[in-house]
SEPAVO-997706 format. One record per atom (N, C-alpha, C): residue number from 1; residue in three letters; z, y, x. Coordinates in Angstrom, 1 decimal. Layout:
residues N
SITE   num   residuo       up    north     east
SITE   NUM       ala        Z        Y        X
...
***
This chain:
residues 214
SITE   num   residuo       up    north     east
SITE     1       met     48.1    175.4    155.1
SITE     1       met     48.3    174.0    154.6
SITE     1       met     48.3    173.0    155.8
SITE     2       thr     47.4    173.2    156.7
SITE     2       thr     47.3    172.3    157.9
SITE     2       thr     48.6    172.4    158.7
SITE     3       lys     49.1    173.6    158.8
SITE     3       lys     50.3    173.8    159.6
SITE     3       lys     51.5    173.1    159.0
SITE     4       lys     51.6    173.1    157.7
SITE     4       lys     52.7    172.4    157.0
SITE     4       lys     52.6    170.9    157.2
SITE     5       ile     51.4    170.3    157.2
SITE     5       ile     51.2    168.9    157.4
SITE     5       ile     51.6    168.5    158.8
SITE     6       asn     51.2    169.3    159.8
SITE     6       asn     51.6    169.0    161.2
SITE     6       asn     53.1    169.0    161.4
SITE     7       asn     53.7    170.0    160.8
SITE     7       asn     55.2    170.1    160.9
SITE     7       asn     55.8    168.8    160.3
SITE     8       gly     55.3    168.4    159.2
SITE     8       gly     55.9    167.2    158.5
SITE     8       gly     55.7    165.9    159.4
SITE     9       val     54.5    165.8    160.1
SITE     9       val     54.3    164.7    161.0
SITE     9       val     55.3    164.8    162.1
SITE    10       phe     55.5    166.0    162.6
SITE    10       phe     56.4    166.2    163.8
SITE    10       phe     57.8    165.7    163.5
SITE    11       tyr     58.3    166.1    162.3
SITE    11       tyr     59.6    165.7    161.9
SITE    11       tyr     59.8    164.2    161.7
SITE    12       val     58.7    163.6    161.1
SITE    12       val     58.8    162.2    160.9
SITE    12       val     58.8    161.5    162.2
SITE    13       ala     58.0    161.9    163.2
SITE    13       ala     58.0    161.3    164.6
SITE    13       ala     59.4    161.5    165.2
SITE    14       ile     60.0    162.6    165.1
SITE    14       ile     61.4    162.8    165.7
SITE    14       ile     62.4    161.9    165.0
SITE    15       ser     62.3    161.7    163.7
SITE    15       ser     63.2    160.8    163.0
SITE    15       ser     63.0    159.4    163.5
SITE    16       leu     61.8    158.9    163.7
SITE    16       leu     61.6    157.6    164.1
SITE    16       leu     62.1    157.3    165.5
SITE    17       val     62.0    158.3    166.4
SITE    17       val     62.5    158.2    167.8
SITE    17       val     64.0    158.1    167.7
SITE    18       ala     64.7    158.9    166.8
SITE    18       ala     66.1    158.8    166.7
SITE    18       ala     66.6    157.5    166.2
SITE    19       ile     65.9    156.9    165.2
SITE    19       ile     66.3    155.6    164.7
SITE    19       ile     66.1    154.6    165.7
SITE    20       leu     65.0    154.6    166.5
SITE    20       leu     64.8    153.6    167.5
SITE    20       leu     65.9    153.7    168.6
SITE    21       ala     66.3    154.9    168.9
SITE    21       ala     67.3    155.1    170.0
SITE    21       ala     68.7    154.5    169.5
SITE    22       val     69.0    154.8    168.3
SITE    22       val     70.3    154.2    167.7
SITE    22       val     70.2    152.7    167.7
SITE    23       gly     69.1    152.2    167.3
SITE    23       gly     68.9    150.7    167.3
SITE    23       gly     69.0    150.1    168.6
SITE    24       thr     68.4    150.8    169.6
SITE    24       thr     68.5    150.2    171.0
SITE    24       thr     69.9    150.2    171.5
SITE    25       val     70.7    151.3    171.3
SITE    25       val     72.1    151.3    171.7
SITE    25       val     72.9    150.2    171.0
SITE    26       ala     72.7    150.0    169.7
SITE    26       ala     73.4    149.0    169.0
SITE    26       ala     73.1    147.6    169.5
SITE    27       leu     71.8    147.4    169.8
SITE    27       leu     71.3    146.1    170.3
SITE    27       leu     71.9    145.9    171.7
SITE    28       ala     71.9    146.9    172.6
SITE    28       ala     72.5    146.8    173.9
SITE    28       ala     74.0    146.4    173.8
SITE    29       tyr     74.7    147.1    172.9
SITE    29       tyr     76.1    146.8    172.7
SITE    29       tyr     76.3    145.4    172.3
SITE    30       ala     75.5    144.9    171.3
SITE    30       ala     75.7    143.6    170.9
SITE    30       ala     75.4    142.6    171.9
SITE    31       val     74.3    142.8    172.8
SITE    31       val     73.9    141.9    173.8
SITE    31       val     75.0    141.9    174.9
SITE    32       asn     75.5    143.0    175.3
SITE    32       asn     76.5    143.1    176.3
SITE    32       asn     77.9    142.5    175.9
SITE    33       asn     78.1    142.4    174.6
SITE    33       asn     79.4    141.9    174.1
SITE    33       asn     79.3    140.5    173.5
SITE    34       thr     78.1    139.8    173.7
SITE    34       thr     77.9    138.5    173.1
SITE    34       thr     77.6    137.5    174.2
SITE    35       asn     78.3    136.4    174.2
SITE    35       asn     78.1    135.3    175.1
SITE    35       asn     77.6    134.1    174.3
SITE    36       val     76.4    133.6    174.8
SITE    36       val     75.9    132.4    174.2
SITE    36       val     76.0    131.2    175.1
SITE    37       phe     76.8    130.2    174.7
SITE    37       phe     77.1    129.1    175.6
SITE    37       phe     76.0    127.9    175.4
SITE    38       glu     76.1    127.0    176.3
SITE    38       glu     75.1    125.9    176.3
SITE    38       glu     75.1    125.1    175.1
SITE    39       asp     76.2    125.0    174.4
SITE    39       asp     76.3    124.2    173.2
SITE    39       asp     75.8    125.0    172.0
SITE    40       gly     75.3    126.2    172.2
SITE    40       gly     74.8    127.0    171.1
SITE    40       gly     75.8    127.9    170.5
SITE    41       ser     77.1    127.8    170.8
SITE    41       ser     78.1    128.6    170.2
SITE    41       ser     78.0    130.0    170.7
SITE    42       val     78.4    131.0    169.9
SITE    42       val     78.4    132.4    170.2
SITE    42       val     79.8    133.0    170.2
SITE    43       tyr     80.1    133.8    171.2
SITE    43       tyr     81.4    134.4    171.2
SITE    43       tyr     81.2    135.9    171.5
SITE    44       asn     81.8    136.7    170.6
SITE    44       asn     81.7    138.2    170.7
SITE    44       asn     82.9    138.7    171.4
SITE    45       asn     82.7    139.4    172.5
SITE    45       asn     83.8    139.9    173.3
SITE    45       asn     84.6    141.0    172.5
SITE    46       tyr     83.9    141.7    171.7
SITE    46       tyr     84.6    142.8    171.1
SITE    46       tyr     85.6    142.3    170.0
SITE    47       glu     85.4    141.0    169.6
SITE    47       glu     86.4    140.5    168.7
SITE    47       glu     87.7    140.3    169.3
SITE    48       ala     87.7    140.1    170.6
SITE    48       ala     89.0    139.9    171.3
SITE    48       ala     89.7    141.2    171.8
SITE    49       thr     88.9    142.2    171.8
SITE    49       thr     89.4    143.5    172.4
SITE    49       thr     89.6    144.6    171.4
SITE    50       gln     88.7    144.6    170.4
SITE    50       gln     88.8    145.7    169.4
SITE    50       gln     89.7    145.4    168.3
SITE    51       glu     90.7    146.2    168.1
SITE    51       glu     91.7    146.0    167.0
SITE    51       glu     91.2    146.7    165.7
SITE    52       thr     91.4    146.0    164.6
SITE    52       thr     91.1    146.7    163.4
SITE    52       thr     92.3    147.5    163.0
SITE    53       pro     92.2    148.4    162.0
SITE    53       pro     93.4    149.2    161.5
SITE    53       pro     94.5    148.3    161.1
SITE    54       glu     94.1    147.1    160.5
SITE    54       glu     95.2    146.3    159.9
SITE    54       glu     96.0    145.7    161.1
SITE    55       ala     95.5    145.6    162.3
SITE    55       ala     96.3    145.0    163.4
SITE    55       ala     97.5    145.8    163.7
SITE    56       asn     97.6    147.1    163.3
SITE    56       asn     98.8    147.9    163.6
SITE    56       asn     99.8    147.8    162.5
SITE    57       leu     99.5    147.1    161.4
SITE    57       leu    100.4    147.0    160.3
SITE    57       leu    101.2    145.8    160.4
SITE    58       gly    102.6    145.9    160.1
SITE    58       gly    103.4    144.7    160.2
SITE    58       gly    103.6    144.2    158.8
SITE    59       ala    103.8    142.9    158.7
SITE    59       ala    104.0    142.2    157.4
SITE    59       ala    104.8    141.0    157.6
SITE    60       phe    105.6    140.6    156.6
SITE    60       phe    106.4    139.4    156.6
SITE    60       phe    105.6    138.3    155.8
SITE    61       pro    105.6    137.1    156.3
SITE    61       pro    104.8    136.0    155.6
SITE    61       pro    105.5    135.6    154.3
SITE    62       gly    106.7    135.9    154.1
SITE    62       gly    107.4    135.5    152.9
SITE    62       gly    108.9    136.0    152.9
SITE    63       pro    109.7    135.5    152.0
SITE    63       pro    111.1    135.9    151.9
SITE    63       pro    111.9    135.4    153.1
SITE    64       asp    111.5    134.4    153.8
SITE    64       asp    112.3    133.8    154.9
SITE    64       asp    111.6    134.2    156.2
SITE    65       val    112.4    134.8    157.1
SITE    65       val    111.9    135.2    158.4
SITE    65       val    112.8    134.5    159.5
SITE    66       tyr    112.1    133.8    160.3
SITE    66       tyr    112.8    133.0    161.4
SITE    66       tyr    112.5    133.7    162.7
SITE    67       gly    113.6    134.1    163.4
SITE    67       gly    113.5    134.8    164.7
SITE    67       gly    114.0    136.3    164.5
SITE    68       asp    114.2    136.9    165.6
SITE    68       asp    114.7    138.3    165.6
SITE    68       asp    113.7    139.3    165.1
SITE    69       val    114.1    140.3    164.5
SITE    69       val    113.2    141.4    164.0
SITE    69       val    113.6    142.7    164.6
SITE    70       thr    112.7    143.4    165.3
SITE    70       thr    112.9    144.7    165.9
SITE    70       thr    112.4    145.8    164.9
SITE    71       val    113.3    146.7    164.5
SITE    71       val    112.9    147.8    163.6
SITE    71       val    112.9    149.1    164.4
SITE    72       his    111.7    149.7    164.5
SITE    72       his    111.6    151.0    165.2
SITE    72       his    111.7    152.1    164.1
SITE    73       gly    112.9    152.6    164.0
SITE    73       gly    113.2    153.6    163.0
SITE    73       gly    114.4    153.2    162.2
SITE    74       lys    114.8    153.9    161.2
SITE    74       lys    116.0    153.7    160.4
SITE    74       lys    115.7    152.6    159.4
SITE    75       leu    116.7    151.6    159.3
SITE    75       leu    116.6    150.5    158.4
SITE    75       leu    117.4    150.9    157.1
SITE    76       val    116.8    150.8    156.0
SITE    76       val    117.5    151.1    154.7
SITE    76       val    117.4    149.8    153.9
SITE    77       asp    118.6    149.2    153.5
SITE    77       asp    118.5    148.0    152.7
SITE    77       asp    119.4    148.2    151.5
SITE    78       gly    119.4    147.3    150.6
SITE    78       gly    120.2    147.4    149.4
SITE    78       gly    119.5    146.7    148.2
SITE    79       gly    120.3    146.6    147.1
SITE    79       gly    119.8    145.9    145.9
SITE    79       gly    120.1    146.8    144.7
SITE    80       lys    120.4    146.1    143.6
SITE    80       lys    120.7    146.7    142.4
SITE    80       lys    122.1    147.1    142.2
SITE    81       ile    122.4    148.0    141.3
SITE    81       ile    123.7    148.3    140.8
SITE    81       ile    124.0    147.4    139.6
SITE    82       gln    124.9    146.4    139.8
SITE    82       gln    125.2    145.5    138.7
SITE    82       gln    126.4    145.9    138.0
SITE    83       asn    126.2    146.2    136.7
SITE    83       asn    127.3    146.6    135.8
SITE    83       asn    127.9    145.4    135.1
SITE    84       ala    129.0    144.9    135.6
SITE    84       ala    129.6    143.7    135.1
SITE    84       ala    130.4    143.9    133.8
SITE    85       ser    130.8    145.2    133.6
SITE    85       ser    131.6    145.5    132.4
SITE    85       ser    131.5    147.0    132.1
SITE    86       thr    131.3    147.4    130.9
SITE    86       thr    131.4    148.8    130.5
SITE    86       thr    132.8    149.2    130.3
SITE    87       thr    133.6    148.3    129.6
SITE    87       thr    135.0    148.5    129.4
SITE    87       thr    135.6    147.1    129.5
SITE    88       leu    136.4    146.9    130.6
SITE    88       leu    136.9    145.6    130.9
SITE    88       leu    138.2    145.4    130.0
SITE    89       thr    138.1    144.5    129.1
SITE    89       thr    139.3    144.2    128.2
SITE    89       thr    139.7    142.7    128.3
SITE    90       thr    138.9    141.9    129.1
SITE    90       thr    139.2    140.5    129.2
SITE    90       thr    138.8    140.0    130.6
SITE    91       asn    139.3    138.9    131.0
SITE    91       asn    138.9    138.3    132.3
SITE    91       asn    137.5    137.9    132.3
SITE    92       ile    136.8    138.1    133.5
SITE    92       ile    135.4    137.8    133.6
SITE    92       ile    135.2    137.0    134.9
SITE    93       thr    134.0    136.4    135.0
SITE    93       thr    133.6    135.7    136.2
SITE    93       thr    132.2    136.2    136.6
SITE    94       leu    132.1    136.7    137.8
SITE    94       leu    130.8    137.3    138.3
SITE    94       leu    129.8    136.1    138.4
SITE    95       thr    128.5    136.5    138.3
SITE    95       thr    127.5    135.5    138.4
SITE    95       thr    126.9    135.6    139.9
SITE    96       ala    126.3    134.5    140.3
SITE    96       ala    125.7    134.5    141.6
SITE    96       ala    124.6    135.6    141.7
SITE    97       ala    123.9    135.8    140.7
SITE    97       ala    122.9    136.9    140.7
SITE    97       ala    123.5    138.3    141.0
SITE    98       gln    124.6    138.5    140.4
SITE    98       gln    125.3    139.8    140.6
SITE    98       gln    125.7    140.0    142.0
SITE    99       ile    126.2    138.9    142.6
SITE    99       ile    126.6    139.0    144.0
SITE    99       ile    125.3    139.0    145.0
SITE   100       cys    124.3    138.2    144.7
SITE   100       cys    123.2    138.1    145.6
SITE   100       cys    122.2    139.2    145.5
SITE   101       glu    122.0    139.8    144.3
SITE   101       glu    121.0    140.8    144.1
SITE   101       glu    121.5    142.2    144.0
SITE   102       gly    122.9    142.3    144.0
SITE   102       gly    123.4    143.7    143.8
SITE   102       gly    123.9    144.3    145.1
SITE   103       ser    123.9    145.6    145.3
SITE   103       ser    124.5    146.3    146.3
SITE   103       ser    125.9    146.8    145.9
SITE   104       val    125.9    147.1    144.6
SITE   104       val    127.2    147.6    144.0
SITE   104       val    127.4    146.9    142.7
SITE   105       ile    128.7    146.4    142.5
SITE   105       ile    129.1    145.8    141.3
SITE   105       ile    130.2    146.7    140.7
SITE   106       thr    130.0    147.1    139.4
SITE   106       thr    130.9    148.0    138.8
SITE   106       thr    131.6    147.3    137.5
SITE   107       val    132.8    147.7    137.3
SITE   107       val    133.5    147.4    136.0
SITE   107       val    134.0    148.7    135.5
SITE   108       asn    134.2    148.7    134.1
SITE   108       asn    134.8    149.9    133.5
SITE   108       asn    133.9    151.1    133.6
SITE   109       ser    132.6    150.9    133.6
SITE   109       ser    131.6    152.0    133.9
SITE   109       ser    131.6    153.0    132.7
SITE   110       ala    132.0    152.6    131.5
SITE   110       ala    132.0    153.6    130.4
SITE   110       ala    133.4    153.7    129.8
SITE   111       ala    134.4    153.2    130.5
SITE   111       ala    135.8    153.2    130.0
SITE   111       ala    136.4    154.6    130.0
SITE   112       thr    137.2    154.8    129.0
SITE   112       thr    138.0    156.1    128.8
SITE   112       thr    139.5    155.7    128.8
SITE   113       thr    140.3    156.7    128.9
SITE   113       thr    141.7    156.5    128.8
SITE   113       thr    142.2    155.8    127.5
SITE   114       ala    141.3    156.0    126.5
SITE   114       ala    141.7    155.5    125.2
SITE   114       ala    141.2    154.1    125.0
SITE   115       thr    140.2    153.7    125.8
SITE   115       thr    139.6    152.3    125.5
SITE   115       thr    139.9    151.3    126.6
SITE   116       val    140.3    151.8    127.8
SITE   116       val    140.5    150.8    128.9
SITE   116       val    141.8    150.1    128.8
SITE   117       ser    141.8    148.9    129.3
SITE   117       ser    143.0    148.1    129.2
SITE   117       ser    143.9    148.4    130.5
SITE   118       ala    145.2    148.4    130.3
SITE   118       ala    146.1    148.7    131.5
SITE   118       ala    146.5    147.4    132.1
SITE   119       ala    146.1    146.3    131.6
SITE   119       ala    146.5    145.0    132.1
SITE   119       ala    145.8    144.7    133.4
SITE   120       asp    146.4    143.7    134.2
SITE   120       asp    145.8    143.3    135.4
SITE   120       asp    144.7    142.2    135.0
SITE   121       leu    143.5    142.6    134.8
SITE   121       leu    142.5    141.7    134.4
SITE   121       leu    141.8    141.1    135.6
SITE   122       thr    141.4    139.8    135.5
SITE   122       thr    140.9    139.1    136.7
SITE   122       thr    139.4    139.1    136.7
SITE   123       val    138.8    139.4    137.9
SITE   123       val    137.4    139.3    138.1
SITE   123       val    137.2    138.2    139.2
SITE   124       thr    136.7    137.0    138.7
SITE   124       thr    136.6    135.9    139.6
SITE   124       thr    135.2    135.8    140.2
SITE   125       phe    135.1    135.4    141.4
SITE   125       phe    133.8    135.2    142.1
SITE   125       phe    133.2    133.9    141.6
SITE   126       pro    131.9    133.8    141.7
SITE   126       pro    131.2    132.6    141.3
SITE   126       pro    131.5    131.4    142.3
SITE   127       ala    131.4    130.2    141.9
SITE   127       ala    131.6    129.0    142.7
SITE   127       ala    130.6    129.0    143.9
SITE   128       thr    131.0    128.5    145.0
SITE   128       thr    130.2    128.5    146.2
SITE   128       thr    128.8    127.8    146.0
SITE   129       ser    128.8    126.7    145.1
SITE   129       ser    127.6    126.0    144.9
SITE   129       ser    126.5    126.8    144.3
SITE   130       thr    126.9    127.8    143.4
SITE   130       thr    125.9    128.6    142.8
SITE   130       thr    125.4    129.7    143.8
SITE   131       leu    126.3    130.1    144.7
SITE   131       leu    125.9    131.1    145.7
SITE   131       leu    124.9    130.4    146.7
SITE   132       trp    125.1    129.1    147.0
SITE   132       trp    124.2    128.4    147.9
SITE   132       trp    122.7    128.4    147.4
SITE   133       thr    122.6    128.3    146.1
SITE   133       thr    121.2    128.2    145.5
SITE   133       thr    120.6    129.6    145.3
SITE   134       ser    121.4    130.6    145.4
SITE   134       ser    120.9    132.0    145.2
SITE   134       ser    120.6    132.8    146.4
SITE   135       cys    121.6    132.7    147.4
SITE   135       cys    121.4    133.5    148.6
SITE   135       cys    122.0    132.9    149.9
SITE   136       leu    123.1    132.3    149.7
SITE   136       leu    123.8    131.7    150.9
SITE   136       leu    123.2    130.3    151.1
SITE   137       arg    122.0    130.2    151.4
SITE   137       arg    121.3    128.9    151.5
SITE   137       arg    121.5    128.1    152.7
SITE   138       glu    121.9    128.8    153.8
SITE   138       glu    122.1    128.1    155.1
SITE   138       glu    123.4    128.4    155.7
SITE   139       glu    123.9    127.6    156.6
SITE   139       glu    125.1    127.8    157.3
SITE   139       glu    125.1    129.1    158.1
SITE   140       gly    126.1    129.9    157.9
SITE   140       gly    126.2    131.2    158.6
SITE   140       gly    125.6    132.3    157.8
SITE   141       ala    125.0    132.0    156.7
SITE   141       ala    124.4    133.1    155.8
SITE   141       ala    125.5    134.0    155.3
SITE   142       his    125.2    135.3    155.2
SITE   142       his    126.1    136.3    154.8
SITE   142       his    125.6    137.3    153.8
SITE   143       val    126.4    137.7    152.9
SITE   143       val    126.0    138.8    151.9
SITE   143       val    127.2    139.7    151.7
SITE   144       ser    126.9    141.0    151.5
SITE   144       ser    128.0    141.9    151.3
SITE   144       ser    127.7    142.8    150.1
SITE   145       val    128.7    143.3    149.4
SITE   145       val    128.5    144.1    148.2
SITE   145       val    129.7    145.0    148.0
SITE   146       leu    129.5    146.1    147.4
SITE   146       leu    130.6    147.1    147.1
SITE   146       leu    131.1    146.9    145.7
SITE   147       phe    132.3    146.6    145.5
SITE   147       phe    132.9    146.5    144.2
SITE   147       phe    133.6    147.8    143.8
SITE   148       ala    133.4    148.3    142.6
SITE   148       ala    133.9    149.5    142.1
SITE   148       ala    134.6    149.4    140.8
SITE   149       asn    135.9    149.7    140.7
SITE   149       asn    136.6    149.8    139.4
SITE   149       asn    136.6    151.2    139.0
SITE   150       leu    135.7    151.5    138.0
SITE   150       leu    135.5    152.9    137.6
SITE   150       leu    136.4    153.4    136.5
SITE   151       ser    137.5    152.7    136.3
SITE   151       ser    138.4    153.1    135.2
SITE   151       ser    139.0    154.5    135.6
SITE   152       pro    139.1    155.4    134.6
SITE   152       pro    139.8    156.7    134.9
SITE   152       pro    141.3    156.6    135.0
SITE   153       thr    141.8    155.4    134.7
SITE   153       thr    143.3    155.2    134.7
SITE   153       thr    143.6    154.3    135.9
SITE   154       ala    144.4    154.8    136.8
SITE   154       ala    144.8    154.0    138.0
SITE   154       ala    145.5    152.7    137.7
SITE   155       ala    146.2    152.7    136.5
SITE   155       ala    147.0    151.5    136.2
SITE   155       ala    146.1    150.4    135.7
SITE   156       ser    144.9    150.7    135.3
SITE   156       ser    144.0    149.6    134.8
SITE   156       ser    143.4    148.9    136.0
SITE   157       thr    144.2    148.0    136.6
SITE   157       thr    143.8    147.3    137.8
SITE   157       thr    142.9    146.1    137.5
SITE   158       thr    142.1    145.7    138.5
SITE   158       thr    141.3    144.5    138.4
SITE   158       thr    141.8    143.6    139.6
SITE   159       val    141.8    142.3    139.3
SITE   159       val    142.3    141.4    140.4
SITE   159       val    141.2    140.5    140.8
SITE   160       leu    140.7    140.7    142.0
SITE   160       leu    139.6    140.0    142.6
SITE   160       leu    140.1    138.6    143.0
SITE   161       thr    139.6    137.5    142.4
SITE   161       thr    140.0    136.2    142.7
SITE   161       thr    138.9    135.3    143.2
SITE   162       ala    139.2    134.5    144.2
SITE   162       ala    138.2    133.6    144.8
SITE   162       ala    137.7    132.6    143.8
SITE   163       gly    136.4    132.3    144.0
SITE   163       gly    135.8    131.3    143.2
SITE   163       gly    136.0    129.9    143.8
SITE   164       gly    135.5    128.8    143.1
SITE   164       gly    135.7    127.5    143.7
SITE   164       gly    135.1    127.3    145.0
SITE   165       gly    135.8    126.8    146.0
SITE   165       gly    135.3    126.5    147.3
SITE   165       gly    135.3    127.8    148.2
SITE   166       met    136.0    128.8    147.8
SITE   166       met    136.0    130.1    148.5
SITE   166       met    137.4    130.5    148.9
SITE   167       asp    137.5    131.1    150.1
SITE   167       asp    138.8    131.7    150.5
SITE   167       asp    138.6    133.2    150.7
SITE   168       leu    139.6    133.9    150.1
SITE   168       leu    139.5    135.4    150.2
SITE   168       leu    140.6    135.9    151.2
SITE   169       asn    140.2    136.8    152.0
SITE   169       asn    141.1    137.4    153.0
SITE   169       asn    141.0    138.9    152.9
SITE   170       glu    142.1    139.5    152.7
SITE   170       glu    142.2    141.0    152.6
SITE   170       glu    142.3    141.6    154.0
SITE   171       ala    141.5    142.5    154.4
SITE   171       ala    141.5    143.1    155.7
SITE   171       ala    142.9    143.6    156.0
SITE   172       gly    143.4    143.1    157.1
SITE   172       gly    144.7    143.5    157.6
SITE   172       gly    145.9    142.7    157.1
SITE   173       asp    145.6    141.9    156.0
SITE   173       asp    146.7    141.0    155.4
SITE   173       asp    146.4    139.5    155.6
SITE   174       gly    145.3    139.2    156.0
SITE   174       gly    145.0    137.7    156.2
SITE   174       gly    144.6    137.1    154.8
SITE   175       ser    144.8    135.8    154.8
SITE   175       ser    144.5    135.0    153.6
SITE   175       ser    145.4    135.4    152.4
SITE   176       val    144.8    135.6    151.3
SITE   176       val    145.5    136.0    150.1
SITE   176       val    145.0    135.2    148.9
SITE   177       thr    145.7    135.2    147.8
SITE   177       thr    145.3    134.5    146.6
SITE   177       thr    144.3    135.5    145.8
SITE   178       asn    144.6    136.7    145.8
SITE   178       asn    143.8    137.7    145.1
SITE   178       asn    144.0    139.1    145.7
SITE   179       val    143.1    140.0    145.3
SITE   179       val    143.2    141.4    145.8
SITE   179       val    143.2    142.3    144.6
SITE   180       val    144.2    143.1    144.5
SITE   180       val    144.3    144.0    143.4
SITE   180       val    143.6    145.3    143.7
SITE   181       ile    142.6    145.7    142.8
SITE   181       ile    141.9    147.0    142.9
SITE   181       ile    142.3    147.9    141.8
SITE   182       gly    142.9    149.0    142.1
SITE   182       gly    143.3    149.9    141.1
SITE   182       gly    142.2    150.7    140.5
SITE   183       gly    142.4    151.3    139.3
SITE   183       gly    141.4    152.1    138.7
SITE   183       gly    141.0    153.3    139.6
SITE   184       gly    139.7    153.4    139.7
SITE   184       gly    139.1    154.5    140.6
SITE   184       gly    138.9    154.0    142.0
SITE   185       asp    139.4    152.8    142.3
SITE   185       asp    139.3    152.3    143.7
SITE   185       asp    138.0    151.5    144.0
SITE   186       arg    137.7    151.3    145.2
SITE   186       arg    136.5    150.5    145.7
SITE   186       arg    137.0    149.5    146.6
SITE   187       ala    136.1    148.5    146.9
SITE   187       ala    136.4    147.4    147.8
SITE   187       ala    135.0    146.9    148.4
SITE   188       lys    134.9    146.7    149.7
SITE   188       lys    133.8    146.1    150.3
SITE   188       lys    134.1    144.6    150.4
SITE   189       ile    133.1    143.8    149.9
SITE   189       ile    133.3    142.4    149.9
SITE   189       ile    132.2    141.7    150.7
SITE   190       glu    132.7    140.9    151.7
SITE   190       glu    131.7    140.2    152.6
SITE   190       glu    132.0    138.7    152.5
SITE   191       leu    130.9    138.0    152.2
SITE   191       leu    131.0    136.5    152.1
SITE   191       leu    130.2    135.8    153.1
SITE   192       tyr    130.8    134.8    153.8
SITE   192       tyr    130.1    134.1    154.8
SITE   192       tyr    130.1    132.6    154.5
SITE   193       arg    129.0    131.9    154.6
SITE   193       arg    129.0    130.5    154.4
SITE   193       arg    129.3    129.7    155.7
SITE   194       his    130.3    128.9    155.6
SITE   194       his    130.8    128.1    156.7
SITE   194       his    131.4    126.8    156.1
SITE   195       thr    130.6    125.8    155.9
SITE   195       thr    131.0    124.6    155.2
SITE   195       thr    132.2    123.9    155.9
SITE   196       ala    133.2    123.7    155.1
SITE   196       ala    134.4    123.0    155.5
SITE   196       ala    135.1    123.6    156.7
SITE   197       phe    135.0    125.0    156.8
SITE   197       phe    135.7    125.6    157.9
SITE   197       phe    137.2    125.5    157.8
SITE   198       glu    137.7    125.3    156.6
SITE   198       glu    139.1    125.1    156.4
SITE   198       glu    139.3    124.3    155.2
SITE   199       ser    139.8    123.0    155.4
SITE   199       ser    140.0    122.1    154.3
SITE   199       ser    138.7    121.9    153.5
SITE   200       asn    138.7    122.1    152.2
SITE   200       asn    137.5    122.0    151.4
SITE   200       asn    136.8    123.3    151.1
SITE   201       leu    137.2    124.3    151.8
SITE   201       leu    136.6    125.7    151.6
SITE   201       leu    135.3    125.8    152.3
SITE   202       asp    134.3    126.4    151.6
SITE   202       asp    133.0    126.6    152.1
SITE   202       asp    132.5    128.0    152.3
SITE   203       val    133.2    128.9    151.7
SITE   203       val    132.8    130.4    151.9
SITE   203       val    134.0    131.2    152.2
SITE   204       tyr    133.9    131.9    153.3
SITE   204       tyr    135.0    132.8    153.8
SITE   204       tyr    134.7    134.2    153.4
SITE   205       gly    135.6    134.8    152.6
SITE   205       gly    135.4    136.1    152.0
SITE   205       gly    136.4    137.1    152.6
SITE   206       ile    135.9    138.3    152.9
SITE   206       ile    136.7    139.4    153.5
SITE   206       ile    136.6    140.6    152.5
SITE   207       val    137.8    141.0    152.1
SITE   207       val    137.8    142.2    151.1
SITE   207       val    138.5    143.4    151.8
SITE   208       thr    137.8    144.5    151.9
SITE   208       thr    138.4    145.7    152.5
SITE   208       thr    138.5    146.7    151.3
SITE   209       glu    139.7    147.1    151.0
SITE   209       glu    139.9    148.0    149.9
SITE   209       glu    140.0    149.4    150.3
SITE   210       phe    139.4    150.3    149.4
SITE   210       phe    139.5    151.7    149.6
SITE   210       phe    140.0    152.4    148.4
SITE   211       ser    141.1    153.1    148.5
SITE   211       ser    141.7    153.7    147.3
SITE   211       ser    141.0    155.0    147.0
SITE   212       ala    141.2    155.5    145.8
SITE   212       ala    140.6    156.8    145.4
SITE   212       ala    141.1    157.9    146.3
SITE   213       ala    142.3    157.8    146.9
SITE   213       ala    142.9    158.8    147.7
SITE   213       ala    142.4    158.9    149.1
SITE   214       asp    141.7    157.8    149.5
SITE   214       asp    141.2    157.7    150.9
SITE   214       asp    140.0    158.7    151.1
***
C-alpha cells in the first residue's frame, strides 16, 4: 500500500513539473513577442508575422471587382441555359435576364418536324436600356452568349434582330439588319456597351454563326 501511494505522489510531481514547463515556455513566447509602449499600448509581434489559415483563402468583397484579377489555375465561367421557346411559332423578344444570366439561349427545344414552323420567325434582342440595368452597367462592359436553334428542320430559321439602340454585325459581313440562323445551327453573340459609338447606337453586337455542318 505504501508503495502505491509513493508512486502516485511521484506521478503527480512529474505532472506538475510538465505543466510548469509548458507555462514557462508560453510565458516566454508571450513576453518575447509583446512590446509595451510608454503610452500603455501593447503590440504583439506574432500578430504581424503569423498567418491564420484564412489568410491563404481568396475572396471577393462583392459582385463588383475593381482592378486586375490573377487566376492560378483554370477559369471556368458560365450561367444558365435559358430556354426562350419550346416550339417557336411566333416572333419573340429576348429579355435582359436571358442575355445577362444565360450562357446558352435556346429556341425550339421541344420542336418536332410536325410542330415546328418553317417561317422565318424573328428573335429580337432587348433594348439597350434594359441591358444597362442588368449587366452592361458601365462603358466598355461586355457579355457573350451562345444562341441555339434546336429545330430538327433546317428550313425553320430564326432571324436575330437588333434591339433598340443596338447594332448587329455578322462576323465577316460587317453591319447587317439581321442574322438568319437555320434549324440546327448555333451562333455566338457578343455585346459591347459603347455609348453613341455610331449615331444613336449604344451597343455593338457581333454575331458569329456556326452551321450544323461545321
